[in-house]
N, C-alpha and C positions, 0 to 999 in steps of 0.2 A: 504494500500500500504506500509506503514511503516513496518508492520509485515512481508510482503512478502520480502521487501528489507533486513530486518534483517536476515530472514531465508536464503535468497540467499547468503548473505555475510558469514554466519556461515557455509554454505555448500561449500564455496570456489568460489562462483561466484560473483565477485566484482560488486556491484551496488551502485552508489551514492544516497544519500537521495533525490537529485533533480529529480531522475527518477520518483518519485511519481507524482510530479507536471507536468512533461512532459507527462506522461501517461494520467493524468486527462485532460490536454489541448487537447491531441489527441482525446480523447473520446468526449469531448465537441464539437469538430469540425466535428465529423462524422455525417452522416445522420442517421436517425432512423435505428435501427437494433435490433435483438434479439440474445442473447447469445445462443451458440450451445446447452447448457443444456436445455434451455427453448424450443428450437425447437424440441429437442428429446422428451421432456415431452409432448408437444402439439401433436406430431405425434405418441405417444404411444410407443416409442422406450425405450429400457433400458437406464438408465442414466449411464454415465461413471464415476461413483462415485470414484471408486478405482484409476483410471488413473488420474483424474483431481484433486481430493482432498485427497484420501487416501495415495497414494505414496508420494506426496510432504509433507504431514503431517508426515509420517514415516521418511522421510529423514531429515526434519527439526528437529524432536525430537532426532534423532540419532546424529545430530550435536550440540544439546544443545540449539536450538532456542525456544523461548517462542512464541507459536502460538495459543492463546486462541480463536481468531475469526475463524481461519481455523479449529480448533478442533470443535467449535460449529457448523459451517457450515457442516462439514463432518458428525457429529452426527445427525443433523437434517435431512440431505438428506438421510442418511441410514435409519432413522426411518420412513421417509415418502415414500421412493421409492416403497416398496412393496404395499402400498395403492394405488399408481398411476397405477399399472398394472391391 
């Protein structure tokens, strides 16, 4: 979450560092759920890799944000996605 907040701020979308703990608290209070990417994967649909990870990664990089976790997630999903189809 800190990486996302930093990238958002670099892109001109002001987020305070407290947003991370607020999001974690909201998630902990939710009932069980599956992220949309997992639902897509389980139903055999194409993953929205570019829309969910690729474009934010490119925008963060263009703004000078350091996003190693996003880069890793994007690379792993791109390498695995063809194997899932």
